[in-house]
DSSP file (Angstrom, degrees, kcal/mol; ACC not computed):
  #  RESIDUE AA STRUCTURE BP1 BP2  ACC     N-H-->O    O-->H-N    N-H-->O    O-->H-N    TCO  KAPPA ALPHA  PHI   PSI    X-CA   Y-CA   Z-CA
    1    1 A A     >        0   0    0      0, 0.0     4,-3.7     0, 0.0     5,-0.3   0.000 360.0 360.0 360.0 -15.0   36.4   24.2   19.2
    2    2 A T  H  >  +     0   0    0      1,-0.2     4,-1.9     2,-0.2     6,-0.2   0.919 360.0  45.1 -59.1 -44.7   36.8   20.6   20.3
    3    3 A L  H  4>S+     0   0    0      2,-0.2     5,-2.7     1,-0.2     6,-1.5   0.883 117.5  44.4 -67.8 -37.6   36.1   19.2   16.8
    4    4 A A  H >45S+     0   0    0      3,-0.2     3,-1.7     4,-0.2    -2,-0.2   0.927 113.2  50.1 -71.1 -44.7   38.5   21.7   15.2
    5    5 A N  H 3<5S+     0   0    0     -4,-3.7    -2,-0.2     1,-0.3    -1,-0.2   0.838 110.1  51.4 -62.8 -32.2   41.2   21.2   17.8
    6    6 A G  T 3<5S-     0   0    0     -4,-1.9    -1,-0.3    -5,-0.3    -2,-0.2   0.388 113.0-121.9 -83.4   4.3   40.9   17.5   17.3
    7    7 A N  T < 5S+     0   0    0     -3,-1.7    -3,-0.2     2,-0.2     3,-0.1   0.789  79.9 122.0  57.8  30.3   41.3   18.0   13.5
    8    8 A I  S   <S+     0   0    0     -5,-2.7     2,-0.4     1,-0.3    -4,-0.2   0.864  77.5  25.1 -85.6 -42.2   38.0   16.2   13.0
    9    9 A I  S    S+     0   0    0     -6,-1.5    -1,-0.3    25,-0.1     2,-0.3  -0.987  75.9 162.2-123.4 133.0   36.4   19.2   11.2
   10   10 A S        -     0   0    0     -2,-0.4    -6,-0.0    -3,-0.1    -5,-0.0  -0.880  34.4-101.4-139.6 172.5   38.3   21.8    9.4
   11   11 A G        -     0   0    0     -2,-0.3     6,-0.2     1,-0.2    -1,-0.1  -0.072  46.9 -80.8 -82.7-171.0   37.7   24.4    6.8
   12   12 A Y    >   -     0   0    0      4,-3.5     3,-2.5     1,-0.1    -1,-0.2  -0.514  44.7-100.7 -90.1 161.7   38.5   24.4    3.1
   13   13 A P  T 3  S+     0   0    0      0, 0.0    -1,-0.1     0, 0.0    -2,-0.0   0.746 120.9  62.2 -55.6 -24.9   41.9   25.0    1.6
   14   14 A D  T 3  S-     0   0    0      2,-0.1     3,-0.1     1,-0.0    -3,-0.0   0.395 121.8-104.6 -83.9   6.1   40.9   28.6    0.7
   15   15 A G  S <  S+     0   0    0     -3,-2.5     2,-0.2     1,-0.3    -1,-0.0   0.465  82.5 121.3  89.1   1.6   40.4   29.4    4.4
   16   16 A T        -     0   0    0      1,-0.1    -4,-3.5    -4,-0.1    -1,-0.3  -0.541  49.5-159.0 -95.1 164.0   36.5   29.3    4.3
   17   17 A F        -     0   0    0     -6,-0.2    -1,-0.1    -2,-0.2     4,-0.1   0.689  19.8-153.6-108.7 -31.9   34.2   27.0    6.3
   18   18 A R    >   -     0   0    0      1,-0.1     3,-1.7     2,-0.1    -2,-0.0   0.952  16.1-179.2  57.5  59.6   31.1   27.2    4.1
   19   19 A P  T 3  S+     0   0    0      0, 0.0    -1,-0.1     0, 0.0    -3,-0.0   0.707  76.4  58.2 -64.2 -20.1   28.5   26.6    6.8
   20   20 A G  T 3  S+     0   0    0      2,-0.1    -2,-0.1     0, 0.0     2,-0.1   0.538  85.0 104.9 -86.5  -5.9   25.6   26.8    4.3
   21   21 A N  S <  S-     0   0    0     -3,-1.7     2,-0.2    -4,-0.1     0, 0.0  -0.378  74.9-116.6 -73.2 151.4   27.0   24.0    2.1
   22   22 A Y        -     0   0    0     -2,-0.1     2,-0.3     1,-0.1    -1,-0.1  -0.537  35.6-112.9 -76.6 155.6   25.5   20.6    2.0
   23   23 A I        -     0   0    0     -2,-0.2    58,-2.1    58,-0.2     2,-0.2  -0.728  26.9-137.8 -96.2 142.6   27.8   17.8    3.2
   24   24 A T  B  >  -A   80   0A   0     -2,-0.3     4,-2.2    56,-0.3    56,-0.2  -0.482  23.8-110.7 -94.2 166.1   29.1   15.2    0.8
   25   25 A R  H  > S+     0   0    0     54,-2.4     4,-2.0    51,-0.4    53,-0.2   0.867 120.0  52.3 -61.4 -37.1   29.5   11.5    1.4
   26   26 A A  H  > S+     0   0    0     51,-2.6     4,-2.1    53,-0.2    -1,-0.2   0.915 108.6  50.0 -65.7 -43.0   33.3   12.0    1.3
   27   27 A E  H  > S+     0   0    0     50,-0.4     4,-2.4     1,-0.2    -2,-0.2   0.913 112.4  45.6 -64.6 -42.8   33.2   14.7    4.0
   28   28 A I  H  X S+     0   0    0     -4,-2.2     4,-2.5     2,-0.2    -1,-0.2   0.873 111.8  51.9 -71.7 -34.6   31.0   12.7    6.4
   29   29 A A  H  X S+     0   0    0     -4,-2.0     4,-2.3    -5,-0.2    -1,-0.2   0.887 111.2  49.2 -64.3 -37.4   33.2    9.5    5.9
   30   30 A T  H  X S+     0   0    0     -4,-2.1     4,-2.6     2,-0.2     5,-0.2   0.928 110.5  49.1 -66.7 -46.0   36.2   11.7    6.7
   31   31 A I  H  X S+     0   0    0     -4,-2.4     4,-2.5     1,-0.2    -2,-0.2   0.938 112.8  47.8 -59.2 -47.5   34.6   13.1    9.8
   32   32 A A  H  X S+     0   0    0     -4,-2.5     4,-1.6     1,-0.2    -1,-0.2   0.924 112.6  48.8 -60.8 -45.1   33.6    9.7   11.0
   33   33 A S  H  <>S+     0   0    0     -4,-2.3     5,-2.3     1,-0.2    -1,-0.2   0.900 114.3  45.1 -62.9 -41.1   37.1    8.2   10.4
   34   34 A K  H ><5S+     0   0    0     -4,-2.6     3,-1.0     3,-0.2    -1,-0.2   0.858 107.1  59.1 -71.3 -34.8   38.8   11.1   12.2
   35   35 A F  H 3<5S+     0   0    0     -4,-2.5    -1,-0.2     1,-0.3    -2,-0.2   0.883 110.7  41.8 -61.8 -38.1   36.4   11.0   15.1
   36   36 A D  T 3<5S-     0   0    0     -4,-1.6    -1,-0.3    -5,-0.2    -2,-0.2   0.445 109.4-126.9 -87.9  -0.5   37.4    7.4   15.8
   37   37 A K  T < 5 +     0   0    0     -3,-1.0    -3,-0.2    -4,-0.2     2,-0.1   0.882  45.2 175.3  55.0  41.5   41.0    8.2   15.2
   38   38 A L      < -     0   0    0     -5,-2.3    -1,-0.2    -6,-0.2    22,-0.1  -0.459  37.3-114.6 -73.7 148.9   41.3    5.4   12.6
   39   39 A T        -     0   0    0     -2,-0.1    -1,-0.1    21,-0.1    -5,-0.0  -0.771  39.1-117.6 -80.7 118.0   44.5    4.9   10.7
   40   40 A P        -     0   0    0      0, 0.0     2,-0.2     0, 0.0    17,-0.2  -0.277  28.3-139.4 -59.7 141.4   43.5    5.7    7.1
   41   41 A L        -     0   0    0     15,-1.2    19,-0.2    14,-0.1    18,-0.2  -0.590  10.1-146.8 -97.9 161.5   44.0    2.7    4.8
   42   42 A E        +     0   0    0     -2,-0.2     2,-0.5    17,-0.1    14,-0.1   0.109  65.0 109.4-113.8  21.0   45.3    2.7    1.3
   43   43 A V        -     0   0    0     13,-0.1     2,-0.6    12,-0.1    -2,-0.1  -0.864  66.9-133.2 -98.4 124.5   43.2   -0.1   -0.1
   44   44 A N        +     0   0    0     -2,-0.5    -2,-0.1     1,-0.2    12,-0.1  -0.673  26.4 175.7 -81.2 121.0   40.5    1.0   -2.5
   45   45 A M        +     0   0    0     -2,-0.6     2,-0.3     1,-0.0    -1,-0.2   0.482  67.8  48.5 -98.7  -6.0   37.1   -0.5   -1.7
   46   46 A F  S >  S-     0   0    0      1,-0.0     3,-0.8    23,-0.0     4,-0.3  -0.954  77.2-128.7-135.7 152.8   35.3    1.4   -4.4
   47   47 A S  T 3  S+     0   0    0     26,-2.5    27,-0.2    -2,-0.3     3,-0.1   0.624 103.2  47.9 -76.9 -12.8   35.9    2.0   -8.1
   48   48 A D  T 3  S+     0   0    0     25,-0.3    -1,-0.2     1,-0.1    26,-0.1   0.169  92.3  72.6-118.1  19.8   35.6    5.8   -7.9
   49   49 A V    X   +     0   0    0     -3,-0.8     3,-2.3    27,-0.1     6,-0.2   0.535  58.3 121.0-110.2  -7.4   37.7    6.9   -5.0
   50   50 A S  T 3  S+     0   0    0     -4,-0.3     3,-0.1     1,-0.3    -3,-0.0  -0.386  89.7   6.7 -59.9 124.5   41.2    6.4   -6.3
   51   51 A G  T 3  S+     0   0    0      1,-0.3    -1,-0.3    -2,-0.2     2,-0.1   0.364  95.1 136.6  83.6  -5.3   42.9    9.8   -6.2
   52   52 A H    X   -     0   0    0     -3,-2.3     3,-2.0     1,-0.1    -1,-0.3  -0.488  66.4-120.0 -72.8 145.7   40.1   11.5   -4.3
   53   53 A W  T 3  S+     0   0    0      1,-0.3     3,-0.2    -2,-0.1     4,-0.1   0.781 114.8  42.8 -57.6 -26.8   41.2   13.8   -1.5
   54   54 A A  T 3> S+     0   0    0      1,-0.2     4,-2.8     2,-0.1     3,-0.3   0.220  78.1 118.8-103.8  13.7   39.2   11.6    1.0
   55   55 A E  H <> S+     0   0    0     -3,-2.0     4,-2.3     1,-0.2     5,-0.2   0.879  76.0  45.7 -47.9 -51.9   40.2    8.2   -0.4
   56   56 A E  H  > S+     0   0    0     -4,-0.3     4,-1.9    -3,-0.2   -15,-1.2   0.877 115.3  46.9 -64.1 -38.2   42.0    6.9    2.7
   57   57 A F  H  > S+     0   0    0     -3,-0.3     4,-2.7     2,-0.2    -1,-0.2   0.884 110.9  51.1 -73.2 -38.4   39.1    8.0    5.0
   58   58 A I  H  X S+     0   0    0     -4,-2.8     4,-2.3     2,-0.2    -2,-0.2   0.944 113.0  46.1 -61.6 -47.8   36.4    6.6    2.8
   59   59 A N  H  X S+     0   0    0     -4,-2.3     4,-2.3    -5,-0.3    -2,-0.2   0.873 112.4  51.3 -63.7 -37.4   38.2    3.2    2.7
   60   60 A S  H  X S+     0   0    0     -4,-1.9     4,-1.6   -19,-0.2    -2,-0.2   0.932 111.3  46.4 -65.2 -46.6   38.8    3.3    6.4
   61   61 A A  H  <>S+     0   0    0     -4,-2.7     5,-2.4     1,-0.2     6,-0.8   0.869 113.4  50.4 -64.5 -36.3   35.1    4.0    7.2
   62   62 A A  H ><5S+     0   0    0     -4,-2.3     3,-1.2     4,-0.2    -1,-0.2   0.896 105.9  55.0 -68.3 -40.1   34.1    1.3    4.7
   63   63 A Q  H 3<5S+     0   0    0     -4,-2.3    -1,-0.2     1,-0.3    -2,-0.2   0.872 107.0  51.1 -61.5 -36.0   36.4   -1.2    6.3
   64   64 A K  T 3<5S-     0   0    0     -4,-1.6    -1,-0.3    -5,-0.1    -2,-0.2   0.573 117.6-115.1 -76.1  -9.2   34.8   -0.5    9.7
   65   65 A G  T < 5S+     0   0    0     -3,-1.2    -3,-0.2    -4,-0.4    -2,-0.1   0.648  83.5 119.9  84.2  15.1   31.3   -1.1    8.2
   66   66 A W  S   <S+     0   0    0     -5,-2.4     2,-0.3    -6,-0.2    26,-0.2   0.832  75.0  25.6 -83.2 -33.7   30.2    2.5    8.7
   67   67 A V        -     0   0    0     -6,-0.8     2,-0.3    -9,-0.2    -2,-0.2  -0.931  66.3-165.8-128.8 154.0   29.6    3.3    5.1
   68   68 A T        -     0   0    0     -2,-0.3     2,-0.1     7,-0.1    -6,-0.0  -0.883  13.3-131.5-131.2 165.6   28.8    1.3    2.0
   69   69 A G        -     0   0    0     -2,-0.3     6,-0.2     1,-0.1    -1,-0.1  -0.145  34.0 -80.0-100.2-160.5   28.8    1.9   -1.7
   70   70 A Y    >   -     0   0    0      4,-3.0     3,-2.5    -2,-0.1    -1,-0.1  -0.617  43.5 -99.7-103.5 162.8   26.3    1.4   -4.4
   71   71 A P  T 3  S+     0   0    0      0, 0.0    -1,-0.1     0, 0.0    -2,-0.0   0.751 120.1  62.6 -55.5 -24.7   25.5   -1.9   -6.3
   72   72 A D  T 3  S-     0   0    0      2,-0.1     3,-0.1     1,-0.1   -25,-0.1   0.379 121.1-104.8 -83.9   6.8   27.7   -0.8   -9.2
   73   73 A G  S <  S+     0   0    0     -3,-2.5   -26,-2.5     1,-0.3   -25,-0.3   0.515  82.0 122.1  86.5   5.2   30.8   -0.7   -6.9
   74   74 A T        -     0   0    0    -28,-0.2    -4,-3.0   -27,-0.2    -1,-0.3  -0.564  49.2-161.2 -97.6 164.0   31.0    3.1   -6.6
   75   75 A F        -     0   0    0     -6,-0.2    -1,-0.1    -2,-0.2     4,-0.1   0.626  25.1-143.9-109.5 -27.1   30.9    5.3   -3.5
   76   76 A K    >   -     0   0    0      1,-0.1     3,-1.7     2,-0.1   -51,-0.4   0.981  21.2-173.7  57.1  62.1   30.0    8.6   -5.2
   77   77 A P  T 3  S+     0   0    0      0, 0.0   -51,-2.6     0, 0.0   -50,-0.4   0.764  76.1  49.1 -61.5 -29.3   32.2   10.6   -2.8
   78   78 A D  T 3  S+     0   0    0    -53,-0.2     2,-0.3   -54,-0.2    -2,-0.1   0.377  86.9 106.3 -95.2   5.8   31.1   14.0   -4.1
   79   79 A Q  S <  S-     0   0    0     -3,-1.7   -54,-2.4    -4,-0.1   -53,-0.2  -0.610  81.3-104.7 -80.5 143.5   27.3   13.3   -3.9
   80   80 A Y  B     -A   24   0A   0     -2,-0.3     2,-0.3   -56,-0.2   -56,-0.3  -0.409  37.3-114.4 -66.5 144.6   25.4   14.9   -1.1
   81   81 A I        -     0   0    0    -58,-2.1   -58,-0.2    -2,-0.1     2,-0.1  -0.586  27.1-134.1 -81.3 141.1   24.5   12.5    1.7
   82   82 A T     >  -     0   0    0     -2,-0.3     4,-2.5     1,-0.1     5,-0.2  -0.451  23.2-109.6 -87.9 166.1   20.9   11.8    2.3
   83   83 A R  H  > S+     0   0    0      1,-0.2     4,-2.7     2,-0.2     5,-0.2   0.911 121.0  51.5 -59.7 -42.2   19.2   11.8    5.7
   84   84 A A  H  > S+     0   0    0      1,-0.2     4,-2.2     2,-0.2    -1,-0.2   0.906 110.3  48.0 -63.3 -42.1   18.8    8.0    5.5
   85   85 A E  H  > S+     0   0    0      2,-0.2     4,-2.3     1,-0.2    -1,-0.2   0.906 112.9  48.9 -65.1 -41.0   22.6    7.6    4.7
   86   86 A F  H  X S+     0   0    0     -4,-2.5     4,-2.6     2,-0.2    -2,-0.2   0.938 111.5  47.8 -65.1 -46.9   23.5    9.9    7.6
   87   87 A V  H  X S+     0   0    0     -4,-2.7     4,-2.5     1,-0.2     5,-0.2   0.906 112.0  51.0 -61.2 -41.3   21.3    8.1   10.1
   88   88 A T  H  X S+     0   0    0     -4,-2.2     4,-2.4    -5,-0.2    -1,-0.2   0.918 110.3  49.2 -62.2 -43.7   22.7    4.8    9.0
   89   89 A L  H  X S+     0   0    0     -4,-2.3     4,-2.7     2,-0.2     5,-0.2   0.937 111.2  48.9 -61.7 -47.4   26.3    6.0    9.4
   90   90 A V  H  X S+     0   0    0     -4,-2.6     4,-2.4     1,-0.2    -2,-0.2   0.934 112.5  48.1 -59.8 -46.5   25.6    7.4   12.9
   91   91 A N  H  <>S+     0   0    0     -4,-2.5     5,-3.0     1,-0.2     4,-0.4   0.902 111.9  50.2 -60.7 -40.6   24.0    4.1   13.9
   92   92 A N  H ><5S+     0   0    0     -4,-2.4     3,-0.9   -26,-0.2    -2,-0.2   0.918 110.6  48.6 -64.3 -43.2   26.9    2.1   12.5
   93   93 A V  H 3<5S+     0   0    0     -4,-2.7    -1,-0.2     1,-0.2    -2,-0.2   0.901 115.9  44.0 -61.9 -40.6   29.5    4.2   14.3
   94   94 A L  T 3<5S-     0   0    0     -4,-2.4    -1,-0.2    -5,-0.2    -2,-0.2   0.439 111.4-122.7 -84.1   0.3   27.5    3.8   17.6
   95   95 A E  T < 5 +     0   0    0     -3,-0.9     2,-0.7    -4,-0.4    -3,-0.2   0.901  60.5 148.5  56.5  44.3   27.0    0.1   16.9
   96   96 A R      < +     0   0    0     -5,-3.0     2,-0.4    -6,-0.1    -1,-0.2  -0.907  15.7 152.1-110.0 102.2   23.2    0.5   17.1
   97   97 A R        +     0   0    0     -2,-0.7    43,-3.0    41,-0.4     2,-0.3  -0.986  18.3 178.4-136.4 142.7   21.6   -2.0   14.8
   98   98 A V  B     -b  140   0B   0     -2,-0.4     2,-0.3    41,-0.2    27,-0.1  -0.990  22.2-133.3-139.9 147.7   18.3   -3.8   14.8
   99   99 A K    >   -     0   0    0     41,-0.6     3,-2.1    -2,-0.3     4,-0.3  -0.734  31.8-111.4 -96.5 152.6   16.7   -6.3   12.4
  100  100 A S  G >  S+     0   0    0     -2,-0.3     3,-1.7     1,-0.3    -1,-0.1   0.854 115.8  58.7 -51.5 -41.1   13.1   -5.8   11.4
  101  101 A E  G 3  S+     0   0    0      1,-0.3    -1,-0.3    40,-0.0    40,-0.0   0.678 104.0  52.7 -68.0 -14.9   11.9   -8.9   13.3
  102  102 A D  G <  S+     0   0    0     -3,-2.1    40,-1.2    38,-0.1     2,-0.5   0.340  82.6 103.8-102.0   6.2   13.2   -7.4   16.5
  103  103 A I  S <  S-     0   0    0     -3,-1.7    22,-0.0    -4,-0.3    38,-0.0  -0.782  77.6-120.6 -86.0 126.1   11.4   -4.0   16.1
  104  104 A L    >   -     0   0    0     -2,-0.5     3,-1.9     1,-0.1    -2,-0.1  -0.333  15.0-120.2 -69.2 148.4    8.4   -4.0   18.5
  105  105 A P  T 3  S+     0   0    0      0, 0.0    -1,-0.1     0, 0.0    -2,-0.0   0.784 111.0  58.8 -60.2 -28.4    5.0   -3.5   16.9
  106  106 A E  T 3  S+     0   0    0      2,-0.0     3,-0.1    39,-0.0    -2,-0.1   0.381  78.0 130.5 -84.1   6.6    4.3   -0.3   18.9
  107  107 A A    <   -     0   0    0     -3,-1.9    21,-0.1     1,-0.1     2,-0.1  -0.270  69.6 -97.2 -59.9 144.6    7.4    1.4   17.4
  108  108 A R        -     0   0    0     16,-0.1     2,-0.4    19,-0.1    -1,-0.1  -0.358  44.3-163.3 -63.0 140.3    6.8    4.9   16.0
  109  109 A Q        -     0   0    0     -3,-0.1    -1,-0.0    -2,-0.1     3,-0.0  -0.948  14.1-146.4-127.0 147.3    6.3    4.9   12.2
  110  110 A F    >   -     0   0    0     -2,-0.4     3,-1.9     3,-0.1     0, 0.0  -0.903  24.8-126.0-106.4 144.1    6.4    7.7    9.7
  111  111 A P  T 3  S+     0   0    0      0, 0.0    -1,-0.1     0, 0.0     0, 0.0   0.767 110.3  47.9 -62.7 -23.9    4.0    7.5    6.7
  112  112 A D  T 3  S+     0   0    0      2,-0.1     2,-0.9     1,-0.0    -3,-0.0   0.202  84.3 104.5-101.8  16.8    6.8    7.8    4.2
  113  113 A L    <   -     0   0    0     -3,-1.9     2,-0.4    10,-0.0    -3,-0.1  -0.840  62.1-153.4-100.9 100.5    9.0    5.1    5.9
  114  114 A D    >   -     0   0    0     -2,-0.9     3,-1.9     1,-0.1     6,-0.2  -0.587  11.6-143.5 -78.5 125.7    8.8    2.0    3.7
  115  115 A K  T 3  S+     0   0    0     -2,-0.4    -1,-0.1     1,-0.3     6,-0.1   0.686 101.6  54.0 -63.5 -17.6    9.4   -1.2    5.6
  116  116 A D  T 3  S+     0   0    0      4,-0.1    -1,-0.3     3,-0.0     2,-0.1   0.466  83.2 113.0 -94.3  -2.5   11.1   -2.6    2.5
  117  117 A A  S X  S-     0   0    0     -3,-1.9     3,-1.7     1,-0.1     4,-0.3  -0.395  76.5-122.3 -71.8 147.7   13.6    0.3    2.2
  118  118 A W  T 3  S+     0   0    0      1,-0.3     4,-0.2     2,-0.1     3,-0.2   0.750 112.3  47.8 -60.4 -24.3   17.3   -0.5    2.8
  119  119 A Y  T 3> S+     0   0    0      1,-0.2     4,-2.5     2,-0.1    -1,-0.3   0.356  78.5 105.7 -99.7   3.6   17.3    2.1    5.6
  120  120 A Y  H <> S+     0   0    0     -3,-1.7     4,-2.5     1,-0.2     5,-0.2   0.913  82.0  44.9 -53.7 -51.7   14.2    1.1    7.4
  121  121 A E  H  > S+     0   0    0     -4,-0.3     4,-2.4     1,-0.2    -1,-0.2   0.901 113.1  51.0 -62.6 -41.3   15.9   -0.6   10.4
  122  122 A A  H  > S+     0   0    0     -4,-0.2     4,-1.7     2,-0.2    -1,-0.2   0.903 111.4  47.7 -63.6 -40.9   18.4    2.3   10.8
  123  123 A M  H  X S+     0   0    0     -4,-2.5     4,-2.0     2,-0.2    -2,-0.2   0.914 111.2  50.6 -67.3 -41.5   15.6    4.9   10.8
  124  124 A Q  H  X S+     0   0    0     -4,-2.5     4,-1.2    -5,-0.3    -2,-0.2   0.915 108.6  53.0 -61.1 -41.9   13.6    2.8   13.3
  125  125 A E  H  < S+     0   0    0     -4,-2.4    -1,-0.2     1,-0.2    -2,-0.2   0.884 113.1  44.6 -58.3 -39.1   16.7    2.6   15.5
  126  126 A A  H  < S+     0   0    0     -4,-1.7    -1,-0.2     1,-0.2    -2,-0.2   0.789 115.6  43.3 -79.6 -29.0   17.0    6.4   15.4
  127  127 A I  H  < S+     0   0    0     -4,-2.0     2,-0.5    -5,-0.1    -1,-0.2   0.513 102.3  70.3-100.9  -3.9   13.4    7.5   16.0
  128  128 A N     <  -     0   0    0     -4,-1.2     2,-0.4    -5,-0.2    -1,-0.1  -0.955  67.4-145.1-119.8 124.0   12.4    5.1   18.8
  129  129 A S        +     0   0    0     -2,-0.5    17,-2.3    17,-0.4     2,-0.3  -0.719  41.9 156.3 -79.6 130.8   13.7    5.3   22.4
  130  130 A H  E     -C  145   0B   0     -2,-0.4     2,-0.3    15,-0.3    15,-0.2  -0.994  45.4-124.1-156.1 156.0   13.9    1.7   23.6
  131  131 A H  E     +C  144   0B   0     13,-2.7    12,-2.6    -2,-0.3    13,-1.3  -0.759  41.0 175.2 -95.8 152.6   15.5   -0.8   25.9
  132  132 A Y  E     -C  142   0B   0     -2,-0.3     2,-0.4    10,-0.3    10,-0.2  -0.975  33.6-126.7-153.9 164.6   17.2   -3.7   24.3
  133  133 A I  E     -C  141   0B   0      8,-2.2     8,-2.5    -2,-0.3     2,-0.6  -0.967  32.3-125.6-112.4 133.6   19.3   -6.8   24.8
  134  134 A R  E     -C  140   0B   0     -2,-0.4     6,-0.2     6,-0.2     5,-0.1  -0.713  27.9-146.3 -81.3 120.5   22.5   -7.1   22.8
  135  135 A K    >   -     0   0    0      4,-3.1     3,-2.3    -2,-0.6    -1,-0.0  -0.413  26.4-103.7 -83.1 161.8   22.4  -10.3   20.9
  136  136 A P  T 3  S+     0   0    0      0, 0.0    -1,-0.1     0, 0.0    -2,-0.0   0.778 122.1  60.0 -57.6 -26.7   25.5  -12.4   20.1
  137  137 A D  T 3  S-     0   0    0      2,-0.1     3,-0.1     1,-0.1    -2,-0.0   0.339 119.8-111.5 -83.8   9.6   25.4  -11.2   16.5
  138  138 A T  S <  S+     0   0    0     -3,-2.3   -41,-0.4     1,-0.3     2,-0.1   0.348  80.9 121.5  76.4  -0.8   25.8   -7.6   17.9
  139  139 A Y        -     0   0    0    -43,-0.1    -4,-3.1    -5,-0.1     2,-0.3  -0.485  64.0-111.7 -83.9 163.0   22.2   -6.6   16.8
  140  140 A E  E     -bC  98 134B   0    -43,-3.0   -41,-0.6    -6,-0.2     2,-0.6  -0.711  13.6-154.4 -95.2 144.8   19.7   -5.4   19.3
  141  141 A E  E     - C   0 133B   0     -8,-2.5    -8,-2.2    -2,-0.3     2,-0.1  -0.970  27.3-133.7-111.7 111.9   16.6   -7.2   20.4
  142  142 A W  E     + C   0 132B   0    -40,-1.2   -10,-0.3    -2,-0.6     3,-0.1  -0.426  28.3 176.1 -69.6 136.4   14.2   -4.6   21.6
  143  143 A T  E     +     0   0B   0    -12,-2.6     2,-0.3     1,-0.4   -11,-0.2   0.629  65.2   4.3-111.1 -23.4   12.4   -5.3   24.9
  144  144 A E  E     - C   0 131B   0    -13,-1.3   -13,-2.7     2,-0.0     2,-0.4  -0.939  55.7-139.1-164.8 137.6   10.5   -2.1   25.4
  145  145 A I  E     - C   0 130B   0     -2,-0.3     2,-0.3   -15,-0.2   -15,-0.3  -0.840  31.5-176.0 -91.7 136.0    9.6    1.2   23.7
  146  146 A Y        -     0   0    0    -17,-2.3   -17,-0.4    -2,-0.4    -2,-0.0  -0.954  23.1-140.1-133.7 158.1    9.7    4.1   26.1
  147  147 A Y        -     0   0    0     -2,-0.3     3,-0.1   -19,-0.1   -19,-0.0  -0.932  26.4-128.8-119.5 106.4    8.9    7.8   25.8
  148  148 A P        -     0   0    0      0, 0.0     2,-0.6     0, 0.0   -19,-0.0  -0.188  31.1-102.7 -55.3 143.1   11.2   10.1   27.7
  149  149 A D    >   -     0   0    0      1,-0.2     3,-0.8     2,-0.1     0, 0.0  -0.568  32.3-167.8 -69.7 114.2    9.5   12.6   30.0
  150  150 A L  T 3  S+     0   0    0     -2,-0.6    -1,-0.2     1,-0.2     0, 0.0   0.497  76.3  73.5 -83.1  -3.1    9.7   15.8   28.0
  151  151 A D  T 3         0   0    0      1,-0.2    -1,-0.2     0, 0.0    -2,-0.1   0.233 360.0 360.0 -94.5  14.2    8.7   17.8   31.1
  152  152 A M    <         0   0    0     -3,-0.8    -1,-0.2     0, 0.0    -2,-0.1   0.504 360.0 360.0 -64.8 360.0   12.0   17.5   32.9
């Protein structure tokens, strides 16, 4: 009830919650913006959000650097969010960022995780437990990969 009481997550106007639905880019941008209690902005940062129900929240999340659009200047608010987009958003909200050169060689890899993909660093950040030093540019320099004891 904490998320509902905080007005972070709510149902749809028809009174339903639709737990089986996929989440859209607009919905996750709204949740992130509300979680941080950001004041929604009225500046359009994308060409396709004007008049959208989540316009202010999308722009607010974009201003914080949590979400980005596509090369054509759109956000595609009603498109379902991918796993890579979600992981990137969570890392951005938590200020967990690493550059490829600071990922240790022993880092866990998935066979379908392309090192040239735009989301590579965000996925590495999410799948590897590590110690790090925060660099002046706010990125992490990994110092050690560790494997939490799963027998606790």
